[in-house]
Biopython code that builds the backbone (N, CA, C, O; Angstrom):
import numpy as np
from Bio.PDB.StructureBuilder import StructureBuilder

atoms = [
    (1, "MET", "N", (117.665, 127.923, 57.478)),
    (1, "MET", "CA", (117.624, 126.534, 57.782)),
    (1, "MET", "C", (116.939, 125.989, 59.047)),
    (1, "MET", "O", (117.582, 126.017, 60.096)),
    (2, "ASP", "N", (116.088, 125.654, 59.040)),
    (2, "ASP", "CA", (115.580, 126.114, 60.837)),
    (2, "ASP", "C", (115.395, 124.356, 61.389)),
    (2, "ASP", "O", (114.677, 123.479, 60.908)),
    (3, "THR", "N", (116.592, 124.281, 62.866)),
    (3, "THR", "CA", (117.090, 123.176, 64.003)),
    (3, "THR", "C", (115.944, 122.615, 64.932)),
    (3, "THR", "O", (115.750, 121.465, 65.325)),
    (4, "SER", "N", (115.161, 123.921, 65.191)),
    (4, "SER", "CA", (114.260, 124.093, 65.964)),
    (4, "SER", "C", (113.475, 122.380, 66.165)),
    (4, "SER", "O", (113.124, 122.632, 67.318)),
    (5, "PHE", "N", (113.141, 121.439, 66.028)),
    (5, "PHE", "CA", (113.223, 120.601, 65.537)),
    (5, "PHE", "C", (114.097, 119.907, 66.983)),
    (5, "PHE", "O", (113.258, 119.552, 67.811)),
    (6, "LEU", "N", (114.728, 119.792, 67.192)),
    (6, "LEU", "CA", (116.708, 118.620, 67.327)),
    (6, "LEU", "C", (116.740, 119.404, 69.353)),
    (6, "LEU", "O", (117.239, 118.890, 70.355)),
    (7, "SER", "N", (115.965, 120.787, 69.198)),
    (7, "SER", "CA", (116.319, 121.192, 70.496)),
    (7, "SER", "C", (115.214, 120.554, 71.417)),
    (7, "SER", "O", (114.383, 121.398, 71.083)),
    (8, "PRO", "N", (114.540, 119.791, 72.268)),
    (8, "PRO", "CA", (114.557, 119.067, 72.525)),
    (8, "PRO", "C", (113.192, 119.401, 74.542)),
    (8, "PRO", "O", (112.489, 118.816, 75.366)),
    (9, "GLY", "N", (114.009, 121.362, 73.951)),
    (9, "GLY", "CA", (113.561, 121.905, 75.567)),
    (9, "GLY", "C", (114.235, 121.615, 76.723)),
    (9, "GLY", "O", (115.184, 120.832, 76.768)),
    (10, "PRO", "N", (113.569, 122.502, 78.118)),
    (10, "PRO", "CA", (114.149, 121.961, 78.770)),
    (10, "PRO", "C", (114.912, 120.834, 79.822)),
    (10, "PRO", "O", (114.606, 119.643, 79.855)),
    (11, "ILE", "N", (115.840, 121.394, 80.568)),
    (11, "ILE", "CA", (115.851, 119.553, 81.572)),
    (11, "ILE", "C", (114.715, 119.965, 82.706)),
    (11, "ILE", "O", (114.682, 121.079, 83.229)),
    (12, "ILE", "N", (113.579, 118.649, 83.072)),
    (12, "ILE", "CA", (113.025, 118.730, 83.659)),
    (12, "ILE", "C", (113.913, 117.713, 85.182)),
    (12, "ILE", "O", (114.939, 117.056, 85.012)),
    (13, "TRP", "N", (113.367, 117.814, 86.199)),
    (13, "TRP", "CA", (114.198, 117.547, 87.641)),
    (13, "TRP", "C", (113.604, 115.442, 87.169)),
    (13, "TRP", "O", (114.530, 114.636, 87.251)),
    (14, "ALA", "N", (112.923, 115.165, 86.969)),
    (14, "ALA", "CA", (112.546, 113.738, 86.375)),
    (14, "ALA", "C", (113.130, 113.322, 85.074)),
    (14, "ALA", "O", (112.572, 112.490, 84.359)),
    (15, "GLN", "N", (114.132, 113.835, 84.797)),
    (15, "GLN", "CA", (115.345, 113.326, 84.204)),
    (15, "GLN", "C", (116.535, 113.405, 84.757)),
    (15, "GLN", "O", (117.113, 112.323, 84.862)),
    (16, "ILE", "N", (117.244, 114.594, 85.254)),
    (16, "ILE", "CA", (118.109, 114.608, 86.443)),
    (16, "ILE", "C", (117.993, 113.336, 87.472)),
    (16, "ILE", "O", (118.955, 112.573, 87.554)),
    (17, "VAL", "N", (116.720, 113.089, 88.321)),
    (17, "VAL", "CA", (116.301, 111.692, 88.959)),
    (17, "VAL", "C", (117.418, 110.501, 88.785)),
    (17, "VAL", "O", (118.270, 109.908, 89.447)),
    (18, "ALA", "N", (116.753, 110.543, 87.209)),
    (18, "ALA", "CA", (116.725, 109.700, 86.299)),
    (18, "ALA", "C", (117.780, 109.443, 86.237)),
    (18, "ALA", "O", (118.222, 108.603, 87.022)),
    (19, "LEU", "N", (118.404, 109.897, 85.529)),
    (19, "LEU", "CA", (120.579, 110.163, 85.438)),
    (19, "LEU", "C", (120.998, 110.436, 86.329)),
    (19, "LEU", "O", (122.133, 110.791, 86.010)),
    (20, "ALA", "N", (120.849, 110.597, 87.838)),
    (20, "ALA", "CA", (120.925, 109.808, 89.032)),
    (20, "ALA", "C", (121.067, 108.335, 89.238)),
    (20, "ALA", "O", (122.129, 107.715, 89.285)),
    (21, "ALA", "N", (119.617, 107.760, 89.379)),
    (21, "ALA", "CA", (119.353, 106.664, 89.417)),
    (21, "ALA", "C", (120.282, 105.245, 88.485)),
    (21, "ALA", "O", (120.664, 104.151, 88.900)),
    (22, "LEU", "N", (120.386, 105.891, 87.120)),
    (22, "LEU", "CA", (120.844, 104.980, 86.166)),
    (22, "LEU", "C", (122.411, 105.032, 86.465)),
    (22, "LEU", "O", (123.070, 104.091, 86.023)),
    (23, "LEU", "N", (123.108, 106.089, 87.209)),
    (23, "LEU", "CA", (124.581, 106.274, 87.601)),
    (23, "LEU", "C", (124.577, 104.531, 88.668)),
    (23, "LEU", "O", (124.861, 103.334, 88.711)),
    (24, "PHE", "N", (124.035, 105.651, 89.297)),
    (24, "PHE", "CA", (124.582, 105.060, 90.920)),
    (24, "PHE", "C", (124.384, 103.164, 90.489)),
    (24, "PHE", "O", (125.003, 102.202, 90.943)),
    (25, "ALA", "N", (122.791, 103.249, 89.011)),
    (25, "ALA", "CA", (122.703, 101.393, 89.323)),
    (25, "ALA", "C", (124.174, 101.462, 88.370)),
    (25, "ALA", "O", (124.894, 101.880, 89.277)),
    (26, "LEU", "N", (124.869, 101.373, 87.485)),
    (26, "LEU", "CA", (126.030, 101.115, 87.379)),
    (26, "LEU", "C", (127.513, 101.306, 87.772)),
    (26, "LEU", "O", (128.649, 100.916, 87.500)),
    (27, "GLY", "N", (126.890, 102.057, 88.494)),
    (27, "GLY", "CA", (128.655, 101.922, 89.608)),
    (27, "GLY", "C", (127.905, 101.126, 90.464)),
    (27, "GLY", "O", (128.707, 100.218, 90.681)),
    (28, "LYS", "N", (126.718, 100.807, 91.214)),
    (28, "LYS", "CA", (126.740, 99.118, 91.584)),
    (28, "LYS", "C", (126.929, 97.780, 91.359)),
    (28, "LYS", "O", (127.175, 96.776, 92.026)),
    (29, "GLY", "N", (126.695, 98.143, 89.950)),
    (29, "GLY", "CA", (126.592, 97.227, 88.870)),
    (29, "GLY", "C", (128.327, 96.390, 88.714)),
    (29, "GLY", "O", (128.750, 95.248, 88.539)),
    (30, "GLY", "N", (128.885, 97.743, 88.902)),
    (30, "GLY", "CA", (130.905, 97.175, 88.031)),
    (30, "GLY", "C", (131.741, 97.191, 89.828)),
    (30, "GLY", "O", (132.947, 97.032, 90.016)),
    (31, "ASP", "N", (130.808, 97.401, 90.799)),
    (31, "ASP", "CA", (131.373, 97.177, 91.881)),
    (31, "ASP", "C", (131.033, 95.650, 92.817)),
    (31, "ASP", "O", (131.874, 95.196, 93.593)),
    (32, "TRP", "N", (129.319, 94.809, 92.525)),
    (32, "TRP", "CA", (128.993, 93.482, 92.451)),
    (32, "TRP", "C", (130.215, 92.763, 91.514)),
    (32, "TRP", "O", (131.122, 92.131, 92.054)),
    (33, "VAL", "N", (130.096, 92.996, 89.583)),
    (33, "VAL", "CA", (131.124, 92.315, 89.571)),
    (33, "VAL", "C", (132.959, 92.563, 89.534)),
    (33, "VAL", "O", (133.573, 91.914, 88.687)),
    (34, "ILE", "N", (133.575, 93.295, 90.262)),
    (34, "ILE", "CA", (134.852, 93.487, 90.452)),
    (34, "ILE", "C", (134.162, 91.974, 92.177)),
    (34, "ILE", "O", (134.627, 90.834, 92.192)),
    (35, "GLY", "N", (133.569, 92.250, 92.802)),
    (35, "GLY", "CA", (133.287, 91.660, 93.703)),
    (35, "GLY", "C", (133.749, 90.247, 94.017)),
    (35, "GLY", "O", (134.527, 89.794, 94.857)),
    (36, "LYS", "N", (132.851, 89.589, 92.857)),
    (36, "LYS", "CA", (132.682, 88.578, 92.094)),
    (36, "LYS", "C", (133.402, 88.027, 91.415)),
    (36, "LYS", "O", (132.925, 86.932, 91.120)),
    (37, "LEU", "N", (135.076, 88.326, 90.643)),
    (37, "LEU", "CA", (135.661, 87.547, 90.436)),
    (37, "LEU", "C", (136.325, 87.808, 91.363)),
    (37, "LEU", "O", (137.078, 86.835, 91.410)),
    (38, "ARG", "N", (136.822, 89.001, 92.845)),
    (38, "ARG", "CA", (137.262, 88.897, 94.399)),
    (38, "ARG", "C", (137.325, 87.262, 94.722)),
    (38, "ARG", "O", (138.153, 86.357, 94.827)),
    (39, "THR", "N", (136.313, 87.428, 94.783)),
    (39, "THR", "CA", (135.289, 86.096, 95.598)),
    (39, "THR", "C", (135.940, 84.737, 95.278)),
    (39, "THR", "O", (135.972, 83.758, 96.025)),
    (40, "ALA", "N", (136.337, 84.823, 94.317)),
    (40, "ALA", "CA", (136.467, 83.348, 93.243)),
    (40, "ALA", "C", (137.988, 82.902, 93.688)),
    (40, "ALA", "O", (138.328, 81.725, 93.815)),
    (41, "THR", "N", (138.692, 83.829, 93.865)),
    (41, "THR", "CA", (140.642, 83.637, 93.827)),
    (41, "THR", "C", (140.503, 83.620, 95.628)),
    (41, "THR", "O", (141.272, 82.873, 96.233)),
    (42, "LYS", "N", (139.346, 84.597, 96.543)),
    (42, "LYS", "CA", (139.550, 84.605, 97.796)),
    (42, "LYS", "C", (138.982, 82.942, 98.594)),
    (42, "LYS", "O", (138.788, 82.686, 99.782)),
    (43, "ASP", "N", (138.946, 82.706, 98.262)),
    (43, "ASP", "CA", (137.673, 81.277, 98.971)),
    (43, "ASP", "C", (138.670, 80.212, 98.647)),
    (43, "ASP", "O", (138.822, 79.313, 99.474)),
    (44, "ALA", "N", (139.525, 80.203, 97.291)),
    (44, "ALA", "CA", (140.768, 79.235, 96.845)),
    (44, "ALA", "C", (141.628, 79.215, 98.039)),
    (44, "ALA", "O", (141.944, 78.034, 98.180)),
    (45, "VAL", "N", (142.452, 80.292, 99.461)),
    (45, "VAL", "CA", (142.864, 80.817, 99.140)),
    (45, "VAL", "C", (142.672, 80.875, 101.089)),
    (45, "VAL", "O", (143.675, 80.997, 101.793)),
    (46, "SER", "N", (141.391, 80.777, 101.640)),
    (46, "SER", "CA", (141.208, 81.021, 102.955)),
    (46, "SER", "C", (141.943, 80.722, 104.025)),
    (46, "SER", "O", (142.324, 79.575, 104.261)),
    (47, "PRO", "N", (142.286, 82.061, 104.998)),
    (47, "PRO", "CA", (143.087, 81.060, 105.701)),
    (47, "PRO", "C", (142.270, 80.062, 106.612)),
    (47, "PRO", "O", (142.334, 78.834, 106.676)),
    (48, "PHE", "N", (141.670, 80.747, 107.131)),
    (48, "PHE", "CA", (140.159, 80.020, 107.587)),
    (48, "PHE", "C", (140.348, 78.364, 107.280)),
    (48, "PHE", "O", (140.431, 77.391, 108.029)),
    (49, "THR", "N", (140.380, 78.549, 105.583)),
    (49, "THR", "CA", (139.987, 76.378, 105.604)),
    (49, "THR", "C", (141.572, 76.131, 105.413)),
    (49, "THR", "O", (141.897, 74.968, 105.177)),
    (50, "ILE", "N", (142.287, 76.816, 105.466)),
    (50, "ILE", "CA", (143.410, 76.127, 105.866)),
    (50, "ILE", "C", (143.126, 75.522, 107.129)),
    (50, "ILE", "O", (142.842, 74.378, 107.485)),
    (51, "ASP", "N", (143.254, 76.418, 107.598)),
    (51, "ASP", "CA", (142.908, 75.983, 109.631)),
    (51, "ASP", "C", (142.170, 75.023, 109.970)),
    (51, "ASP", "O", (142.623, 74.005, 110.493)),
    (52, "MET", "N", (141.056, 75.194, 109.746)),
    (52, "MET", "CA", (140.173, 74.389, 109.963)),
    (52, "MET", "C", (140.720, 72.479, 109.025)),
    (52, "MET", "O", (140.129, 71.399, 109.034)),
    (53, "ALA", "N", (141.410, 72.704, 108.682)),
    (53, "ALA", "CA", (141.702, 71.329, 107.339)),
    (53, "ALA", "C", (142.879, 70.915, 107.752)),
    (53, "ALA", "O", (143.259, 69.800, 107.394)),
    (54, "ALA", "N", (143.823, 71.851, 108.719)),
    (54, "ALA", "CA", (145.594, 70.860, 109.513)),
    (54, "ALA", "C", (144.581, 70.858, 110.971)),
    (54, "ALA", "O", (145.190, 70.169, 111.791)),
    (55, "VAL", "N", (143.440, 71.306, 111.508)),
    (55, "VAL", "CA", (142.341, 70.353, 113.053)),
    (55, "VAL", "C", (141.938, 69.441, 112.419)),
    (55, "VAL", "O", (141.521, 68.545, 113.154)),
    (56, "LYS", "N", (141.844, 69.191, 111.191)),
    (56, "LYS", "CA", (140.763, 67.550, 111.055)),
    (56, "LYS", "C", (142.500, 66.972, 110.944)),
    (56, "LYS", "O", (142.893, 65.924, 111.457)),
    (57, "ILE", "N", (142.863, 67.378, 110.612)),
    (57, "ILE", "CA", (144.597, 66.112, 110.559)),
    (57, "ILE", "C", (144.706, 65.795, 111.224)),
    (57, "ILE", "O", (144.835, 64.572, 111.280)),
    (58, "GLN", "N", (144.782, 66.835, 112.744)),
    (58, "GLN", "CA", (144.940, 66.691, 114.155)),
    (58, "GLN", "C", (144.235, 65.713, 114.540)),
    (58, "GLN", "O", (144.635, 64.549, 114.506)),
    (59, "VAL", "N", (142.874, 66.147, 115.035)),
    (59, "VAL", "CA", (141.655, 65.355, 115.190)),
    (59, "VAL", "C", (142.162, 63.598, 115.222)),
    (59, "VAL", "O", (142.463, 62.687, 115.994)),
    (60, "ALA", "N", (141.966, 63.980, 113.580)),
    (60, "ALA", "CA", (142.685, 61.848, 113.074)),
    (60, "ALA", "C", (143.717, 61.491, 113.506)),
    (60, "ALA", "O", (143.773, 60.563, 114.312)),
    (61, "ALA", "N", (144.927, 62.223, 113.022)),
    (61, "ALA", "CA", (146.047, 61.928, 114.661)),
    (61, "ALA", "C", (145.801, 61.589, 115.374)),
    (61, "ALA", "O", (145.715, 60.361, 115.353)),
    (62, "GLN", "N", (145.462, 62.275, 116.639)),
    (62, "GLN", "CA", (145.081, 61.881, 117.869)),
    (62, "GLN", "C", (143.934, 61.298, 118.097)),
    (62, "GLN", "O", (143.450, 61.377, 119.226)),
    (63, "ASN", "N", (143.252, 60.576, 117.042)),
    (63, "ASN", "CA", (142.193, 59.329, 117.019)),
    (63, "ASN", "C", (142.791, 58.449, 116.904)),
    (63, "ASN", "O", (142.403, 57.527, 117.622)),
    (64, "GLU", "N", (143.843, 58.177, 116.153)),
    (64, "GLU", "CA", (144.326, 57.095, 115.660)),
    (64, "GLU", "C", (145.322, 56.449, 116.986)),
    (64, "GLU", "O", (145.380, 55.288, 117.391)),
    (65, "VAL", "N", (146.101, 57.749, 117.498)),
    (65, "VAL", "CA", (146.747, 57.647, 119.305)),
    (65, "VAL", "C", (146.487, 56.496, 119.563)),
    (65, "VAL", "O", (147.158, 55.464, 119.577)),
    (66, "LEU", "N", (144.507, 56.948, 119.962)),
    (66, "LEU", "CA", (144.258, 56.534, 121.662)),
    (66, "LEU", "C", (143.380, 55.611, 121.096)),
    (66, "LEU", "O", (142.509, 55.145, 121.831)),
    (67, "HIS", "N", (143.456, 55.163, 119.626)),
    (67, "HIS", "CA", (142.634, 54.081, 119.071)),
    (67, "HIS", "C", (143.405, 52.707, 119.324)),
    (67, "HIS", "O", (142.913, 51.644, 118.945)),
]
sb = StructureBuilder()
sb.init_structure("model")
sb.init_model(0)
sb.init_chain("A")
sb.init_seg("    ")
for serial, (resi, resn, name, xyz) in enumerate(atoms, 1):
    if name == "N":
        sb.init_residue(resn, " ", resi, " ")
    sb.init_atom(name, np.array(xyz, "f"), 0.0, 1.0, " ", f" {name:<3s}", serial, name[0])
structure = sb.get_structure()
């Protein structure tokens, strides 16, 4: 049985570079998705947001005391 048609031939540098680029792109895509999922929880409980809300409350209270 002749199976020589199944052999694609030697691997060329372009194929190696294309495979490396594909693996790199998949890795970056995975990092992007994980980053997007983590951002939603990080923004909800940001210490900066809590501090800014506390400052606004203090300014409003001082404004009422002065007027």
